C-alpha positions, 0 to 999 in steps of 0.5 A: 499500499505504501507504494500506491500511496506514493503513486497517488502522491505523485498524481496529485502534482500532475494536473496542476501542471497539466492544466497549464500546458493542455487545452481543455477538451477530450485529453484533459477529461480523459486525464481527470478521469484517469486520476479519479480511477487511480484514486479509487484503486482502479489501475487497469481502468486509470491506465486505459483512460491515461492512454486515451489522453495521450492518444488525444494529445501525444505531448501530454507528459502528465497523462504519460507519467500516469501511465508509467505509474500504472504500469509500475503498480502492475509490475510492468517495469519495462513498460513504465521505463519506456514511458518515462524515457519517451517523456524525457526524450521529448522534454528533458527538463519536465521533472528532475525527480523522473530521472530517478524514477526512470532509473528505478524502473529500468533497474527493476526491468533487469536493465542496470546499465540503462538504470545507472545512466538515469541515476547518474543524470539525476545526480548531475542535475542536482546542481541545477536550480529547481526553477529549471524544471517544469515540475518544481512544486513543494511535494516534488521537492519532498519526494526528491528528499527521499530520492537523495537518501536512496541515490547512493544505494541505487547506483551502488546496486546498479554497479554491483549488478553490472559487476556480476554480469562482467563475471558471467561474460568472461570468455576465457578462464585458463590454467596459469602457464609455466610451472606453478600448477603441479599434481599436488593442490595449488591454491590461495593465489596472491600477486604483488602489486607489479604482478610479477611475484605470486605467492600461493599455498601448496599441499606437499608430498609430505602431507603438509601445506607450505607457502610457495612463490613464483616469478613471472619472466619472459612471459611464463611463470617460474617453477614454484619454490618454498618461501624462505624463512616462513615454512616449517614441517607444520602447516603454513598457508594462505598469505596476504600483503598490505598494499605497501608490500612491507607487512604479510599476514599468513596462517601458521599451525601447530608451532609454539605461540599458536593459541588454537589449531591454526593462528594468523601471524604478521610478518614484517619485511624490508624493501627486499622482502627480507624478513625483519620480524614475525610474531602472532597477531596481538589482540583478539583476532586469534582465539583458542579455535582455528583461524586462517585465510586472512585478507587485509584492507588496502590500508592495513586497518581491517583484517578479514578471516575465516574461523570456527570459534564458538558463537558463529553461524555455521562451520567456519564463518568470516570475521573482521577485526580493526587495528587499534591505535596501539597496533593490536587487533580489536574484537572479532566481529562476525559478518552475520548470517547474511554472509555466513551460512550453516555450512563453511565460508572461507578465503575472503578477499576485500577490494581496495575500496573496502566496499566489495567482499569476495569469498568462497562458500558451500552453504549458499546456492551454488553450481557445485562443491564450493563456489566464489560469491560477492557481496557489497557493503551498503551506506549503513555498513551492512553486507548485501545478499551474496551473488554467485559469480556464475560460470565460467568462474564457478563450475560443478566442482570446487572453487576457492581463493579468489584474488583480484589485481590492482587494476580490477581487471585480472582475477586469480582463483583455484579450482579442481575442475578435472578437464583443466587441472593437472591434479587436484587444486590449480590456479586459474586466471581470467580477464574482464573486459572493463574495470569493476565499478569499485572506487578507484584507489591510488597507492601513495608512498610519502617520503619525508625529506630534509631538502638540504641533505637530501636525506629521509627523516623521521617525523610526525605527518598530519593529514586532514581527516586521518590520524597522525602518522609516526614516520620512522628514519626511513621516512617513509609512509603509505596511504590508500587514497581515492583517486582525485582526492586531495591530501592536505599535509602538515609536518612540525618538526624540531629544527625545521620550519613548519611544513604544509602542502596539498597533493592532488592524487591522480588515478594510478595503475598501482603497479608502482606507487604514486610518490609524493615528497614532503621537503622540509627546510632546516632552521639552520644555515649550513656553512660553506666550509662545514666540517665533514661528518663521519659516515656512521654519524650520518647514518645515525641521523637519517637514511640515504634516499633511494629516489626515482624521479619522473622524467618527461620525454617529448616528440612531435610528428608532422603530417602532410596536408590533409593526411592522417598517414605518416611519411617514412621519414616521420615514422623513422624519427618516431621509432628512433624516439621510442627505442630508448624508452622501451627499457625505461619504466613508462608511467603514462602517455599523452598523445594529442593531435592538431591540424591547420585551419583549412576546412571545416571544424568538424573535418579538422577535428576528425582529421586530428583524432585520426593522426593521434590514433596513428601514433598510438598504434605505432607506440602500442606495436613497439613494445612500450608497455603502460596502462595510462594512454591519453589520446585526444584530437584538438582540431584546428590551430588558428595562429600566425604559425606556418600551417604546416607546423600545425599539422602535427601530433604531440607525444609526452611520455612520463617514465620513472627513472 
């Protein structure tokens, strides 16, 4: 009944506007009769009358909106969506609220992509004044107050639906090439940010589980080898790194210090991945039960894991702990009956934005032995009903240990599907056509630097909206930052001038960190003939700074009049420019095409775009690997420069060296 009253509430708004734009006659009479029928709860009769009103006057938007409402009440969401679409196609400024209603109808009609487009338009139109739209009554604005509350959840629902479709549309799932998979069970994959090192668990011939690693070289994965310093004769398993690459969590069983059968331990590593410290987690993550299969959030503040501790929903449940100010882990919170079933849930994976959870389960409706599911967090922090990823990721056999790379486009998991496995569980890989809808996160590495000595220093870094960061002598700190956000940083340190700066964080491929440098200036003047400082003393003050810098290389390609094909000489120059860059660490490429001012604007714009495309194809064909290529045609250049110089494409390649 609530939905019907909401519909009647809208109808009360219709006639006021309709009477102002429609001449008296049959259309208005049919409209009034339809409104009365709807108020009496006679949706079918009302629909017929509204249709007669539209037939009498096809541009009668209020009557067509009445039709859409009746169709929604009859659960014909596809029909309602088309009526809303026709109104907005005919008069885009008829009603702002209708964009939300159209999005909702398309979503219920099973068309999340169209729904997302309408929700996004509604969000954009919120910046427009209400007087812009024909319907701007007080009641219309009251309706929008409700829509504003529901908008984030509606957009997220569309995104998740589209994500699930992307998994179903995967064309190829393939076992890893090289020598990772064996006749033994190989599972729980985890890749480093640069996607060149794979960690995984193997059940060895001796019957115990060990942590293995493999390197990606020459297009192949190398033979798996045990990870040094982490394995014993007991069981060790599933690992996960904080995205800074310095802290690893993995499962340890049966050794001294373990509270239950298995616990989660933390390993600290240096920049060369040498172990510097190892210990069980402090706090409440581990218990007298079985804890395993940790997944850490991007910033290292939330730990998800599986446990069979008392008080759960089923066999093994998924839990989360939050890191406390002292570094210990707070109370383990069960993710609830929405995620956990009466059977087993395990192997969680959390996306970089912390909003989507993947996990394996044999308790939710699935396709076989054990399937991989996804769930997303709503605005209230509650997890949605899990969605089965479907084929070809899931099969009639066992799937577990989902992992997604930082770019959101490559996934890994383990399966024992017999037609493709070498024996037992093997690790598989797939590619998504487009990136998932999680909010893009940039991995930021900050360095606090004494600008005079070019040395890193310890300090307390304050960042607006975040807890203060205590930085050690290596001067390093790490953040996961939503792309497009601005970091307002400040440092107050004895013997240095106060420091403040704002860093705008771009979208990044995350194979390497996006680096920001906080350059501190000493309050002391250094004399020209300062006494020499012993090397040991210097190292005690600060760490030498191993820094890379961004360097931009530029090149211009010139084209003949009215041509989008390069001449041989220009092509050779471009190839000579690209050759030394093939071995460098290219980060992004910007390609901008131009034309002279002879011809129409549209023609010149298309010509400049085609010229830019030609350059992009040459770059991609010559082994320069980079995730971010920006390409644009600027069209004609109107200035006093010789026209031949305006028939060009400018190439800018930024590398880290």
